[in-house]
Structure formats: C-alpha cells, structure tokens
N, C-alpha and C positions, 0 to 999 in steps of 0.2 A: 890287390883284387879289384879295387875301384878302377884302376887304369885298365885292367884287363876287361872289365865289363864295359867301360866306356869305349875301348877300342873295338870290341865286338859289335856294339851298337852302332858305332860310326861306320864300320864296314858294311853293316846291314843296310843302313840308310843310304850310303853311297851306291851299294850294289843293287838296290831295289829297282831304280829306273832302268839300269842295264838288263836286269832279269826280265822286266816287263817288256822292254824293247825287243829282246830276242824272242820272247814268247809270240809276239805279234809280227815277227819278221816275215814269215811266209806270206801273210795277208798283205803286208806293206809292199813286198816285192811283186806279188800277183797284181795288185791294183796299179802300182806305179809303172810296171812294165807295159801293160796294155795301154794305159794312158799315154805313155811315152811314145810308143809306136804309132798310135793314132795321131798325136800332135805332130810327130815328125813327118808322117805321110801328108797331113793336111798342109804343113808348111811347104813341103816339096811341091805339091800341086799348085800352090800359090806363087812360089818364088823361083822355082828352078826354070831356067830358060836356056835355049840353045845358044851357045856362044862359039867363038872361034876356037879352033883346035890349039892345043898347047899342053904342056906338062901339068899334071895335077899338083895342087898345093898340099901335099901330104904333111910337110913339116908344120905349116900353119895350123892345120886341123889338129895335129898332135899337141901343139902348144895350147890351143883353146880347150881341148878336152882335159889335158893335164891340169891346167889352171882351175877348171870347173871342179875336178876331183879334189884338189887341194882345198878349195873353198867349202865344198860339201863335207869333206872329211873333218875339217876344222869345227864345223857346226855339229855334225853327228847325224843321227837318224832323222831328226826333224827336217833336214834339208833335202831328203830323198825325193819327195813329191815335186820339188822344183829342180833340183840338180840333175836327176835322172832324165827327165824330158829334154833339158837343155843339152846334156851330153849326147843323148841319142840323136838329137837334131844335128849336132855337130858331126857326128859319125855318119849320119845319112848324107849330109852335104859332102863329106869327104868321099863316100861311096859314089855319089852322083858325079862328083868332080872327076873321079877316075873313069866313070862311064863316058863322060864328055870327052876326056882325053883319048879314050879308045875309039872315038868316032860315033858313039851312040847319041841319038836324039833325046836329050833328057826332058824335052817338052812333051814327049809321048807318055801317056799314062802307063803303058805297058813297060816302058823302061823304068819309070818311077817305082812300079810294083816290083820289078826285078831287083831294084836297089833295096827294097824292103826285105826281099827274100834273103839277102845277105845276113840279116840279123838272126835267121834260123840256123846259120852255119857256124855257131859258136863253139861247138865241141872240138876237142883235139883228138884226131884218130890215132889208133895204135900204130898204124903203118900207112904207107902211101896207098897201097891197094885198098885197104879198108876205108881210107879217106875218100877215094874216088867212088867206091860203092856207096858210102854214106851220102856223099854229095848228090849223086843221081837219085838215090832213094828219097832224099829230102825234096829235091826238085819235082820228082814224080808225085810225092805226097801233097805238094802245094799246088800242083798244076791246075786242078779243078777250081780251087779257091781263088787263085790268081785270075783265071779266065772269067769267073763269075764277077769278081770285084772290078776288073777292067771293063766288062760289059756294062755293069751298073753305073760306074762313074762316067763312061762315055755317053750313056743314054741320059743320065740325069744332069751331068755337068757339075755336080757338087759331091763333096765327100760327107756323108751322113753317118755319124757314129752309131746310129741305131739300125742302119741297113743290115739285114741278115748276111748279105754277101761280104761286107767289110768285117762284121763281127766274127764271121767264120775264119777269114784270112788272118786277122789280127790275133785271134785266139791260137791258131796253129803256129804262127811265127813266135808269139809271146811265150808259148809253152816251152820252147827251146831257148829263147832269149833269157828267160827267168833263171835258167841254170847258171849262166855266167854272171847274171845280175846279182844273184844271191851271194856269190863270192865277193863281188864288189861292195855290196851293202855291208857285209860282215867286216870288211877291211876298213870301212868308214865309220863304224859304229862308235868308236871311242873318240870323243872330241880331242882336238889338238894332235894326239898320237895318230888318229885316223887320217889326218891331213896328208901325211907322207904316204900312207898306204893308198888313200883315195887318188892321189896324184899318180902314183906309180901304176896302179891297176888300170886307171883310165888310159894311160899311155900304152900299156900292154894291149888293152882291148882295141884301141884305135888302130894300133899297128896290125893286130890280127885281122880285124875287119877290112882294113885296107888291102891286106894280102889276099883275103878271100874275095874281095871285090875284083881284083885284077884277074884272078882265076875265073871268077864267075862271068 
C-alpha cells in the first residue's frame, strides 16, 4: 500500500509540470509565433542581400533547422521562445535563398514580404485542385496587408513592431503558422524524448516550406 501511494504521488509530481505546460500551450504558441515571424522579417530586412544566381542551399538549411529542433526538444517547452524564432529565421533564409535562386531581388521589401507569406501556406490540402484554390485564397486574403506593410516600410525605412500595418500582416500570417507550430511544440514538449520529435518535425517543416517557396 505504501509503495502504491508513493508511486501515485510520484506520478502526480512528475506529471504536474507537463499538465501545466500543456494548459498554457496555446498562449505560448500564440506569443512565440508572432514574435518569431516579426524577428525573422526584421532579420531579413537587415541581412538579405542580392547575390549572384546559383542553386539554393536547401540541405544546409535543413541541417540547421533539424539541429535546432533537436536542441529545443531536448530542453522542452522552456526552449520554445528561443528555438522557434531561430528555426523560423532559418526557414525564412531558406525561402529567401530559393527566391534568389529563382531570380528574385531579395533586397526588395516586396520580395521579403512575399517570403513571409510562405509561412501562411502551412496546411496540407486534400487534393491538388483544393490546394491551388487554397493558395490563391490565402494570397488574396493577404494582399491588402502585404501592400500596406510594404508601403509603410518603404516610407519609414524601418520595421516597427507597433506599426498597425505590420501588426495586421503578422497576425494574419501567424494565425495560420500557429496551426503547424502547435504540432511542433507538442512534439518537443517532453525533454530528451522530444529531441527526436523536434528534429524530425523541423526537418519536415523546412522541407514543406521549401517546396511551397518554389511554387510561390
């Protein structure tokens, strides 16, 4: 009886942090997703330059994002505020690298915002036809927000997190990005065990967004 009581108490103590973590998971994902997209956009505006044409470095970006996912999954939920922005930035760099390889001027703010649009294309369609309809519906839904954000950044020359035009765009993109991020965070929630899931899901996400970027 003592062992049974001790065992139940031990499971309760061990399980409590996980229970609390999952309770606050939507809020964690909501805040981290928006912050990650804003930081990735800001980094893009500062560091992305027009370079010579050549093949995109898809494999390198997959390795970086997979490594980040393993490290984040090993630590658990506490790593999300750091790991998610880094992974998002790696994926954005990969998307921009693909745009460069396709001949786009990645120094143009409109191209950078088009790269951000890719993060809204995270869902897997039921069929090719529905996928095309979804793609154009998302593009149409983001068109006004992208135009306003591009006009604001071009006029001000800076990316301001409090600017209504950027808040609107990031909110629209993040609302769809959060769907896939929730799956990612859940896979990384258990320390050590989550390291494998975190690495694999980052690899899958990077591959997906690279494919979407090529189509986009």
